[in-house]
C-alpha positions as CSV (number, residue, x, y, z in Angstrom):
1,M,0.0,0.0,0.0
2,P,1.5,3.3,-1.0
3,I,2.3,5.8,1.7
4,A,1.0,9.4,1.3
5,M,3.9,11.8,1.4
6,T,3.6,15.4,2.5
7,M,5.8,17.9,0.7
8,I,6.7,21.1,2.5
9,C,7.7,24.0,0.2
10,L,8.8,27.4,1.1
11,Y,7.6,30.5,-0.8
12,N,8.3,34.0,0.3
13,D,9.0,32.7,3.9
14,H,5.7,30.8,3.9
15,R,5.8,27.1,4.4
16,I,3.2,25.3,2.3
17,D,2.2,21.8,3.2
18,T,1.2,20.8,-0.3
19,T,-0.8,17.7,0.6
20,R,-3.0,19.7,3.0
21,A,-3.0,22.9,1.0
22,W,-4.5,21.6,-2.2
23,W,-7.2,19.7,-0.2
24,V,-8.2,22.9,1.6
25,V,-8.2,25.0,-1.7
26,V,-10.6,22.4,-3.2
27,A,-12.6,21.0,-0.2
28,N,-13.3,24.3,1.4
29,G,-14.0,26.0,-1.9
30,N,-11.6,28.8,-1.0
31,L,-10.4,29.4,-4.6
32,K,-13.9,29.6,-6.1
33,M,-15.2,31.6,-3.2
34,L,-12.4,34.2,-3.5
35,R,-12.7,34.3,-7.3
36,E,-16.5,34.9,-7.2
37,R,-16.2,37.4,-4.3
38,R,-14.0,39.4,-6.6
39,A,-16.5,39.0,-9.5
40,L,-13.8,37.4,-11.6
41,S,-14.6,34.9,-14.4
42,L,-12.3,31.9,-14.9
43,S,-10.8,33.6,-17.9
44,E,-10.1,36.8,-16.0
45,L,-8.4,34.9,-13.2
46,A,-6.4,32.9,-15.7
47,L,-5.2,36.0,-17.3
48,M,-4.2,37.7,-14.0
49,S,-2.5,34.6,-12.7
50,N,-0.8,33.1,-15.7
51,V,-2.6,29.9,-14.9
52,S,-4.7,28.4,-17.6
53,R,-8.6,28.6,-17.4
54,G,-8.8,24.8,-17.7
55,T,-6.4,24.3,-14.8
56,I,-8.3,26.7,-12.6
57,N,-11.5,24.9,-13.5
58,R,-10.1,21.5,-12.7
59,I,-8.7,22.7,-9.4
60,E,-12.1,24.2,-8.4
61,N,-13.8,21.0,-9.2
62,G,-11.3,18.8,-7.4
63,K,-9.9,17.2,-10.6
64,Q,-6.4,18.6,-10.3
65,K,-4.0,19.1,-7.5
66,P,-2.5,22.6,-7.7
67,S,1.3,22.8,-7.4
68,P,2.9,25.1,-4.8
69,S,3.8,27.5,-7.6
70,T,0.2,27.6,-8.9
71,I,-1.1,28.2,-5.4
72,R,1.3,31.1,-5.1
73,K,0.2,32.6,-8.5
74,L,-3.5,32.2,-7.7
75,A,-3.0,33.9,-4.2
76,Q,-1.1,36.8,-5.8
77,A,-3.7,37.3,-8.5
78,L,-6.5,37.3,-6.0
79,N,-4.5,39.7,-3.7
80,V,-4.5,37.3,-0.7
81,N,-1.7,35.6,1.1
82,V,-1.1,31.9,0.6
83,E,-2.4,31.2,4.1
84,E,-5.8,32.8,3.3
85,L,-6.2,30.7,0.2
86,T,-5.2,27.5,2.0
87,S,-6.8,28.2,5.4
88,D,-9.2,25.7,6.8
89,Q,-10.0,27.9,9.7
90,G,-13.5,28.5,8.7
91,R,-15.0,29.9,5.6
92,L,-14.5,33.6,4.7
93,I,-17.8,35.5,4.9
């Protein structure tokens, strides 16, 4: 049975537990919620983040695991820190 491995990456002095982070981005709906809160379409966020529209769509629908680099790009485009995008400390209201 394969053992799940957690990868910790460091971006701008922020540690990202990629196993946990991608799950929170998808399961809590943080990415979609933040995108919609800013009234951004998938295409607009793709242009702002340099992440393809298809990739963002697959991440939002739980079909693709975002890399640490993608998480960072999306956070920058949404003008939030990585922790806010990957936080599981309750949903933003």
